[in-house]
C-alpha positions as CSV (number, residue, x, y, z in Angstrom):
1,M,16.1,155.0,56.7
2,S,17.1,151.4,55.7
3,T,20.3,149.4,55.7
4,I,21.9,148.0,52.6
5,N,20.5,144.5,53.1
6,E,17.1,145.9,53.7
7,I,17.3,148.1,50.6
8,K,18.4,145.1,48.6
9,N,15.3,143.1,49.8
10,Y,13.0,146.1,49.1
11,V,14.3,146.5,45.6
12,K,13.6,142.8,44.9
13,V,10.0,143.2,46.1
14,C,9.6,146.3,43.9
15,F,10.8,144.3,40.9
16,K,8.4,141.5,41.6
17,S,5.6,144.0,42.0
18,Q,6.5,145.7,38.7
19,L,7.3,149.0,40.5
20,V,10.3,151.3,40.1
21,P,12.4,151.9,43.2
22,F,14.3,155.1,43.8
23,I,17.3,154.7,46.1
24,Q,18.6,157.8,47.8
25,G,21.7,157.9,50.0
26,S,24.9,159.7,50.7
27,P,27.9,159.2,48.3
28,G,29.9,156.0,48.7
29,L,27.4,153.8,50.5
30,G,27.0,151.2,47.7
31,K,23.8,152.1,45.9
32,S,25.1,150.9,42.6
33,A,26.7,147.9,44.2
34,I,23.3,146.7,45.3
35,I,21.9,146.8,41.8
36,K,25.0,145.0,40.5
37,E,24.6,142.2,43.0
38,I,20.9,141.8,42.1
39,A,21.7,141.7,38.4
40,E,24.3,138.9,39.1
41,E,21.9,137.0,41.4
42,Y,19.1,136.9,38.8
43,N,21.4,136.6,35.8
44,L,20.4,140.0,34.3
45,E,22.4,142.3,32.0
46,L,23.0,145.6,33.9
47,I,22.7,148.8,31.9
48,D,24.2,151.6,34.0
49,I,23.1,155.0,32.8
50,R,24.4,158.2,34.6
51,L,21.6,160.6,33.8
52,S,23.6,163.7,34.9
53,Q,25.9,163.0,31.9
54,C,23.0,162.5,29.4
55,D,21.4,164.7,26.8
56,P,17.6,164.4,26.1
57,S,18.5,162.7,22.7
58,D,20.3,159.9,24.6
59,L,17.0,158.9,26.1
60,M,14.5,159.8,23.4
61,G,16.6,158.8,20.4
62,F,17.4,160.6,17.2
63,P,15.0,161.6,14.5
64,K,15.0,159.7,11.2
65,L,13.3,160.9,8.1
66,D,11.0,158.4,6.3
67,G,9.6,160.1,3.3
68,E,7.6,163.1,4.4
69,T,7.5,162.0,8.1
70,A,10.1,161.4,10.8
71,T,10.4,158.9,13.6
72,Y,12.8,158.5,16.5
73,V,15.4,155.8,16.5
74,P,16.4,154.7,20.0
75,M,19.9,154.3,21.2
76,D,21.1,150.7,21.0
77,I,21.7,150.6,24.8
78,F,17.9,150.3,25.3
79,P,16.4,146.8,24.9
80,T,13.1,147.3,22.9
81,E,10.4,144.8,22.3
82,N,12.2,143.2,19.4
83,T,15.6,143.0,21.1
84,K,16.9,139.4,21.6
85,L,18.0,138.4,25.1
86,P,21.7,138.7,25.7
87,K,23.6,135.3,25.6
88,D,23.0,133.3,28.8
89,K,21.0,136.2,30.4
90,K,17.3,136.3,31.4
91,G,16.8,140.0,30.8
92,W,18.1,143.4,31.7
93,I,18.1,146.0,34.5
94,I,18.2,149.6,33.4
95,F,19.8,151.5,36.3
96,F,19.2,155.3,36.1
97,D,21.9,156.6,38.5
98,E,22.1,160.3,39.5
99,L,18.4,160.7,38.6
100,N,18.0,163.8,40.8
101,S,21.3,165.3,39.5
102,A,20.1,165.3,35.9
103,P,18.9,168.5,34.2
104,K,15.1,168.9,34.2
105,S,15.1,168.3,30.4
106,V,16.7,164.9,30.9
107,Q,14.5,164.1,33.8
108,V,11.4,164.7,31.6
109,C,12.7,162.4,29.0
110,A,13.4,159.7,31.7
111,Y,9.8,159.9,32.8
112,K,8.6,158.2,29.6
113,I,11.0,155.3,30.1
114,I,10.4,155.0,33.8
115,L,6.7,155.4,33.9
116,D,5.5,154.4,30.4
117,R,8.3,151.9,29.5
118,M,8.7,153.7,26.2
119,V,11.9,154.9,24.5
120,G,10.6,157.5,22.1
121,Q,8.0,155.5,20.1
122,H,9.4,152.1,21.0
123,K,8.3,149.9,23.9
124,L,10.8,148.5,26.3
125,N,11.3,144.8,26.2
126,D,9.1,142.9,28.6
127,N,12.2,141.5,30.3
128,V,13.5,144.9,31.4
129,L,13.5,146.0,35.0
130,V,14.0,149.7,35.9
131,C,15.6,151.1,39.0
132,C,16.8,154.7,39.9
133,A,19.2,156.1,42.4
134,G,20.5,159.5,43.5
135,N,22.2,161.5,46.3
136,L,20.6,163.4,49.1
137,A,20.0,167.2,48.9
138,T,21.4,167.4,52.5
139,D,24.8,166.2,51.2
140,K,25.2,169.4,49.2
141,A,25.5,167.4,46.0
142,V,24.1,168.8,42.8
143,V,20.4,167.9,43.1
144,N,17.4,169.0,41.0
145,N,14.2,168.2,42.8
146,L,12.0,165.6,41.1
147,S,8.5,166.6,40.1
148,T,5.7,165.4,42.4
149,A,4.3,163.5,39.5
150,L,7.4,161.4,39.1
151,R,8.2,161.0,42.8
152,S,4.7,159.7,43.6
153,R,5.2,157.0,40.9
154,L,8.4,155.8,42.4
155,V,9.0,153.8,45.5
156,N,11.3,156.1,47.5
157,L,13.9,154.4,49.7
158,T,16.7,156.1,51.8
159,M,19.9,154.2,52.6
160,E,22.0,154.5,55.7
161,P,25.3,152.7,56.6
162,S,25.4,149.7,58.9
163,V,28.6,148.6,60.6
164,N,27.4,145.0,61.2
165,E,26.3,144.5,57.6
166,W,29.5,146.0,56.2
167,L,31.6,143.8,58.5
168,E,29.7,140.7,57.3
169,Y,30.4,141.7,53.7
170,A,34.0,142.6,54.3
171,I,34.8,139.4,56.3
172,N,33.1,137.2,53.6
173,K,35.1,139.0,50.9
174,D,38.4,138.4,52.8
175,F,39.2,142.0,53.6
176,H,42.5,142.5,55.3
177,F,42.0,141.6,59.0
178,T,43.4,145.0,60.2
179,I,40.7,146.9,58.3
180,T,37.8,144.8,59.7
181,A,39.3,144.9,63.2
182,Y,39.7,148.7,63.0
183,I,36.0,149.1,62.0
184,Q,34.8,146.7,64.7
185,C,36.8,148.6,67.3
186,K,35.9,152.2,66.2
187,G,32.4,151.7,64.8
188,I,30.3,153.8,62.5
189,D,32.4,157.0,62.8
190,A,35.3,155.1,61.3
191,L,33.3,153.3,58.6
192,Y,31.6,156.5,57.4
193,N,32.7,160.0,58.2
194,F,31.4,162.0,55.2
195,N,30.6,165.6,56.2
196,P,29.1,167.8,53.5
197,D,30.2,170.9,55.4
198,K,33.9,170.0,55.1
199,D,35.8,170.5,51.9
200,S,37.8,167.3,52.0
201,D,39.4,165.6,49.0
202,T,38.1,162.2,50.2
203,Y,36.5,160.5,53.2
204,A,35.9,157.1,54.8
205,C,33.0,155.2,53.4
206,P,32.3,151.6,52.3
207,R,33.6,152.4,48.8
208,T,36.9,154.0,49.9
209,W,37.6,151.2,52.6
210,E,37.2,148.7,49.8
211,M,39.7,150.7,47.8
212,L,42.1,150.8,50.7
213,N,41.7,147.0,51.2
214,R,43.1,146.5,47.7
215,I,46.1,148.7,48.6
216,V,46.8,147.0,51.9
217,N,46.7,143.6,50.2
218,S,49.2,144.9,47.6
219,V,52.0,146.1,49.9
220,N,54.1,144.7,52.7
221,D,53.8,147.6,55.1
222,P,50.9,150.1,54.7
223,K,52.7,152.5,57.1
224,E,55.2,153.2,54.3
225,Y,52.4,154.6,52.1
226,L,50.9,157.3,54.4
227,D,50.0,159.7,51.5
228,L,48.4,156.8,49.6
229,V,46.3,155.8,52.6
230,L,45.3,159.4,53.4
231,G,44.4,159.9,49.7
232,T,42.0,157.0,49.9
233,V,40.1,157.2,53.2
234,G,41.1,160.7,54.3
235,S,42.5,161.9,57.6
236,I,41.1,158.9,59.4
237,G,43.8,156.8,57.6
238,A,46.4,158.2,60.0
239,E,44.5,156.7,62.9
240,Y,44.2,153.4,61.1
241,L,47.9,153.2,60.5
242,G,48.5,153.9,64.2
243,F,46.0,151.1,65.1
244,I,47.9,148.5,63.1
245,D,50.9,149.0,65.3
246,Y,49.1,146.8,67.7
247,C,49.8,143.8,65.3
248,G,53.1,143.3,67.1
249,S,51.1,142.3,70.2
250,I,49.1,139.5,68.5
251,P,50.0,136.0,69.8
252,T,51.4,133.5,67.4
253,L,49.4,130.7,65.9
254,A,51.8,128.2,67.5
255,D,51.0,129.7,70.9
256,V,47.3,129.4,70.3
257,L,47.5,125.8,69.2
258,S,49.7,124.9,72.1
259,G,47.3,126.5,74.6
260,T,49.9,129.0,75.9
261,A,48.5,132.1,74.2
262,K,47.1,134.8,76.6
263,V,44.2,137.2,75.9
264,P,45.5,140.6,75.0
265,G,44.9,143.4,77.5
266,K,44.2,146.2,75.1
267,E,40.9,146.5,73.3
268,G,42.5,147.2,69.9
269,V,44.7,144.1,70.2
270,R,41.7,141.9,71.1
271,F,39.9,143.0,67.9
272,L,43.0,142.5,65.8
273,T,43.6,139.1,67.4
274,C,40.0,137.8,66.7
275,N,40.1,139.0,63.1
276,W,43.6,137.6,62.5
277,L,42.5,134.3,64.0
278,L,39.5,134.1,61.6
279,K,42.0,134.4,58.7
280,E,44.1,131.6,60.2
281,L,41.0,129.5,60.9
282,A,40.2,129.3,57.2
283,E,43.5,127.4,56.6
284,L,43.1,124.8,59.4
285,S,42.1,121.3,58.5
286,K,42.7,119.3,61.7
287,D,39.8,119.1,64.1
288,S,42.2,119.2,67.0
289,E,43.6,122.5,65.8
290,I,40.1,124.0,65.4
291,T,39.4,122.9,69.0
292,K,42.4,124.7,70.3
293,V,41.3,127.9,68.5
294,M,37.8,127.6,70.1
295,E,39.3,127.0,73.5
296,Y,41.4,130.2,73.1
297,I,38.5,132.3,71.9
298,E,36.4,131.1,74.8
299,K,38.8,133.0,77.1
300,F,37.6,136.3,75.6
301,S,34.5,138.2,76.7
302,E,31.1,137.4,75.2
303,E,31.4,140.4,72.8
304,Y,34.5,139.1,71.1
305,C,33.4,135.4,71.2
306,G,30.1,136.4,69.5
307,L,31.8,138.4,66.7
308,F,34.2,135.5,66.1
309,L,31.4,132.8,66.0
310,Q,29.3,134.8,63.6
311,S,31.9,134.4,60.9
312,A,33.7,131.2,61.9
313,S,31.6,128.7,59.9
314,K,31.8,130.9,56.8
315,K,35.5,131.0,57.0
316,N,35.8,127.2,57.6
317,P,32.7,125.0,57.3
318,K,34.5,122.3,59.1
319,V,33.9,124.1,62.4
320,L,30.2,123.1,62.2
321,N,31.2,119.5,63.2
322,N,33.7,120.6,65.9
323,K,32.7,119.9,69.5
324,G,34.6,123.0,70.7
325,Y,32.7,125.2,68.3
326,L,29.3,123.6,69.2
327,K,30.0,124.0,72.9
328,L,30.8,127.7,72.5
329,L,27.8,128.2,70.2
330,T,25.5,126.7,72.8
331,K,27.1,128.8,75.6
332,L,26.7,132.1,73.7
333,G,23.7,131.4,71.6
334,K,21.6,134.0,73.3
335,F,24.2,136.7,72.4
336,L,24.4,135.9,68.7
337,V,22.3,137.6,66.1
338,C,21.1,134.9,63.6
């Protein structure tokens, strides 16, 4: 089992080694998001193909008569050896998603592209990278086992969720502070509660929390939209809405800057306060104000201080030159994961 960041690194190594990775993982973990990020990072055109929705002719091409013989004409989505590079791009990634959900006939046609880099009778462009993904059989998804011939020619990777990695992503993407605080407080069972044995309309996972973040940022009070929240992350949404009631106990920024703010007594309020203060920190420009924030955070236990410091410099690079930040960083250095 590997985390998202580990999988991303492994995929890059596979590409450099001219190998084809096959990422397996439960629904909603972000398999396709990894490939999208790599495509953007390396300036590649992403071709996303859901194999479970394909026919063999989509991959092999269509026959074309040429006198008394016939040849196969490939679909235009596949970059062949004579295809020009897309404007401002360095190449392509062909991402075969739902590989092990595709019918056997489609899998057989995919073999030729994946293993031989051929679309019918045409060679893939040399600037094409290939990657595959699929769900786990244990998730009770529609899965057709791959042949041993294909599986042994793929680099098989299995993904699992990571709270720390997701929080780093969410905080950097400016997720609503109540969502990051809730996941910090409740852990992996809140981030991901997919259960293949339960017939639920939806469930909590990185994908649905990102959807809920968009909703929360679009309304004044999420508690007025119970059905919308439940329809996005499932039953755990009710607990999340109860959790944000603690927002009323968060100190004001004025109290923090004046030095009169107290450390909240309840765990949930402490997580909310730290995540809220990260949001406020991003808007501070005066060194004296940043110092006051650091002095307040220093009153918290090492766990909360560490979580705050890990994201502080990304929220506001000015903290890197702040004496209060450097003092706290030195004090807690051994508790931080670099």
